[in-house]
C-alpha positions in Angstrom: 0.0 0.0 0.0 1.3 3.4 -0.9 1.5 5.6 2.2 -0.8 8.5 2.4 1.1 11.8 2.4 -0.1 14.0 5.2 2.6 16.7 5.5 3.0 18.3 2.0 2.9 22.0 2.2 1.7 24.0 -0.8 0.7 27.6 -1.2 -3.0 26.5 -1.3 -2.6 24.6 2.0 -0.8 27.5 3.5 -3.7 29.8 2.7 -6.2 27.2 4.1 -4.2 27.0 7.3 -4.2 30.8 7.6 -8.0 30.9 7.1 -8.5 28.2 9.8 -6.6 30.4 12.3 -8.2 33.7 11.3 -9.6 36.0 13.9 -13.1 36.0 12.4 -15.1 33.0 13.5 -17.1 33.0 10.2 -13.9 32.8 8.2 -12.7 29.8 10.2 -16.1 28.1 9.8 -16.1 28.6 6.0 -12.5 27.4 5.8 -13.4 24.2 7.7 -16.4 23.6 5.5 -14.2 24.0 2.4 -11.6 21.6 3.7 -14.3 19.0 4.5 -15.9 19.4 1.0 -12.5 18.8 -0.7 -10.7 16.3 1.6 -6.9 16.6 1.4 -4.8 14.3 3.6 -2.0 16.9 3.5 -4.1 19.0 5.8 -4.5 16.3 8.5 -1.9 17.9 10.9 -3.4 21.3 10.4 -6.9 20.1 11.2 -5.8 18.1 14.3 -3.9 21.2 15.6 -6.8 23.5 15.1 -9.2 21.1 16.9 -6.9 21.3 19.9 -7.1 25.1 20.2 -10.3 26.2 18.4 -12.5 28.1 20.8 -15.8 28.0 18.9 -18.0 24.9 19.3 -19.5 25.1 15.7 -16.0 25.5 14.1 -14.7 22.6 16.1 -17.6 20.5 15.0 -16.9 21.4 11.4 -13.3 20.6 11.8 -14.3 17.2 13.2 -16.5 16.6 10.2 -13.6 17.5 7.9 -11.4 15.0 9.7 -13.9 12.2 9.3 -13.8 12.9 5.5 -10.2 11.8 5.4 -9.1 8.2 5.1 -9.3 6.5 8.6 -6.0 4.8 8.1 -4.4 8.2 8.1 -6.5 9.9 10.8 -6.8 7.2 13.5 -3.1 6.8 14.3 -2.8 10.6 14.6 -5.9 10.8 16.8 -4.5 8.1 19.0 -1.5 10.3 19.7 -3.7 13.2 20.7 -5.3 11.0 23.5 -2.0 11.5 25.3 -1.8 15.2 24.7 -1.1 17.5 27.7 -3.9 19.8 26.3 -7.3 18.9 27.7 -9.1 20.1 24.6 -6.9 18.0 22.4 -7.8 14.9 24.4 -11.5 15.7 24.4 -11.6 16.4 20.7 -9.7 13.2 19.9 -12.2 11.2 21.9 -15.1 13.0 20.1 -13.5 12.0 16.8 -13.4 8.4 17.8 -17.2 8.5 18.4 -17.6 10.2 15.0 -15.5 7.6 13.1 -17.1 4.7 15.1 -14.3 2.2 14.6 -14.9 -0.7 17.1 -11.1 -1.4 17.2 -10.5 2.0 19.0 -12.5 0.9 22.1 -9.2 -0.3 23.7 -7.8 3.2 23.4 -10.2 4.6 26.0 -8.0 4.0 29.0 -8.7 4.2 32.7 -6.7 7.4 32.8 -9.1 9.0 30.3 -12.2 7.8 32.2 -10.7 9.3 35.3 -9.3 12.4 33.7 -9.0 15.4 36.0 -10.6 17.6 33.4 -14.4 17.3 33.5 -14.9 17.8 29.8 -12.4 15.1 28.9 -13.9 12.7 31.4 -17.4 13.4 30.2 -16.4 12.8 26.6 -14.6 9.6 27.6 -17.7 8.3 29.4 -19.9 8.9 26.5 -17.6 7.5 23.9 -16.8 4.4 26.0 -20.5 3.6 26.5 -21.0 4.0 22.7 -18.0 1.8 21.6 -18.0 -0.9 24.3 -18.4 -4.3 22.7 -21.6 -6.3 23.2 -19.9 -8.4 25.7 -21.3 -8.7 29.3 -17.9 -8.9 30.9 -16.6 -5.8 29.1 -19.8 -3.9 29.9 -19.6 -4.8 33.6 -15.9 -3.8 33.7 -16.8 -0.4 32.2 -19.7 0.0 34.5 -17.5 -0.8 37.5 -15.1 1.9 36.4 -17.8 4.5 35.8 -19.6 4.1 39.2 -16.3 5.1 40.8 -17.1 8.6 39.5 -20.5 8.9 41.1 -21.0 12.2 43.0 -18.3 13.9 40.9 -18.8 17.5 39.7 -21.7 19.7 39.1 -25.1 18.9 37.6 -24.0 18.6 34.0 -21.1 16.4 34.8 -23.3 14.1 36.9 -25.9 14.0 34.1 -23.2 12.9 31.6 -22.2 10.1 33.9 -25.7 9.0 34.5 -26.5 8.8 30.8 -23.4 6.8 30.1 -24.3 4.3 32.9 -27.9 4.1 31.6 -26.6 3.2 28.2 -24.9 0.2 29.6 -28.2 -1.4 30.5 -28.7 -4.1 33.1 -24.9 -4.4 33.7 -25.1 -1.4 36.0 -28.0 -2.4 38.2 -26.2 -4.3 41.0 -23.4 -1.7 41.0 -25.9 1.2 41.4 -27.7 -0.7 44.2 -24.5 -1.0 46.1 -23.5 2.6 45.5 -26.9 3.7 46.7 -25.9 2.5 50.2 -22.7 4.6 50.2 -22.0 6.5 53.4 -21.3 9.5 51.1 -24.6 11.3 50.5 -23.7 12.7 47.1 -22.6 9.3 45.8 -25.7 7.6 47.2 -28.0 10.3 45.7 -26.3 10.2 42.4 -26.6 6.4 42.3 -30.3 6.4 43.2 -31.0 9.2 40.6 -29.2 7.2 37.9 -31.3 4.1 38.7 -34.5 6.2 38.7 -33.5 7.6 35.3 -32.7 4.1 34.0 -36.2 2.8 35.0 -38.0 5.9 33.7 -36.0 7.9 31.1 -38.9 10.3 30.8 -38.8 11.3 34.4 -35.9 13.7 33.8 -32.6 13.9 35.6 -33.4 16.9 37.9 -36.6 15.3 39.2 -34.8 12.0 39.7 -32.0 13.6 41.5 -34.3 15.6 43.8 -36.2 12.5 44.7 -32.9 10.6 45.3 -31.6 13.3 47.5 -34.8 13.3 49.6 -34.6 9.5 50.1 -30.9 9.8 51.1 -31.6 12.6 53.5 -34.6 10.9 55.2 -33.7 7.3 54.7 -35.7 4.9 52.6 -38.3 4.0 55.3 -38.9 7.6 56.5 -39.1 8.8 52.8 -41.7 6.2 52.0 -43.7 7.1 55.1 -43.5 10.8 54.2 -44.7 10.1 50.7 -47.6 8.0 52.0 -48.5 10.8 54.5 -48.6 13.3 51.6 -50.7 11.0 49.5 -53.1 10.5 52.4 -53.4 14.2 53.1 -54.1 14.9 49.4 -56.9 12.3 49.5 -58.5 13.7 52.7 -58.3 17.2 51.2 -60.0 16.1 48.0 -62.7 14.3 49.9 -63.4 17.2 52.2 -63.7 19.5 49.2 -66.4 17.4 47.5 -69.3 18.2 50.1 -68.3 21.8 50.2 -68.6 22.1 46.4 -71.9 20.3 46.5 -73.2 22.8 49.2 -72.1 25.8 47.1 -73.9 24.4 44.1 -77.1 23.8 46.1 -77.0 27.3 47.6 -76.5 28.9 44.3 -79.5 27.0 42.9 -81.8 28.1 45.8 -80.8 31.7 45.5 -81.6 31.8 41.8 -85.1 30.4 42.4 -86.0 32.7 45.5 -88.0 35.4 43.8 -90.3 33.0 42.1 -90.8 31.0 45.3 -91.9 34.0 47.4 -93.8 35.9 44.8 -91.7 39.0 45.5 -92.3 41.6 42.8 -89.6 42.3 40.4 -87.7 45.6 40.1 
């Protein structure tokens, strides 16, 4: 096989590289679109480097698309090198590209270090891509689930939602692990585990509602939370029942008042 040239510099490629680093976001976006529309392996390095530093989300997405248009035998080895980059955005974008390309063989590249990355954005991307690329093998899925549950309770709301979604995507493999984590002495871990299980059982419930319910259960304890819920339900029932006779009386009174003049023979105005 003839090796693919990825480093040839021509005046045209120089102009493209300059456009991709222009100060105007719209110029960079158009340049990325042009590169993707006319794939050139000689621009691989330029595209990879721009992904690592591009500040605009839409431009980064266009750069990623342009890279997927290049032959995977050229892009994948270069992407793999980026997974070890010291720049968090480079690692995150490399992981994102793996999900775009979807090569099952790259599953093994998502290491424990990436799943535990200190940078939240890198870790979130690693969780999502790992859940998408993990083989349909129960042992592998359980192993990944076991690694992900170690991150329960991490970060703010968006970080926790990303982790919950990745765990939900792993299906039944996570159930026993979430049940164990739900008993953690750390309230944030326990609540996150319970919220993830609620989300897995009812994806339509929404993460915020599931987390609020899980935090309530953790704060009160399962038995007190159940008793409180039963008390609220009972109070709602009593209130509804008490309101029924009152409504009936009001309706009866209104009927009597409307018929009073006719009944007494009082003259009209």
